C-alpha positions, 0 to 999 in steps of 0.5 A: 500500500502506498501511504505517501502519495508523493511516492507515486511520482517516483514511478515512470510508468510506460503502459499501466493497467488499473484494476479495482478488485477483479474489475479491469478499469483499464488494461493494455493487451487483450482487455484494452479494447474492452476497457478503453471506453472507461477512459472517458468515464468519471471515477464515480461511474467506475467506483461503486458508491464512492467507497474507499477502494484499493486500486491495483496498478500493473506495469512492466516497469514495476517489480510488483503490482502497486496497490493504492488505497483511495478515499473519494470525496465529493464537492471538495468535502473530506470523507470522515473516517 
């Protein structure tokens, strides 16, 4: 889990694929045609109920999948924990 978002800037990804659990949000390769329409959708259309989520990012430049825990906000208000 990345607990410090600034660390994400240290990774120069070439062709990342992103998933939420078993659901591919965007993937290169065999799932690219199927997931390409998601690039035009808002995150609220892709993540159910705006719940805290763990996104998994895969890329050839990463030694292992990168998991990022996201907490979504609406209208600039911070979510209560």
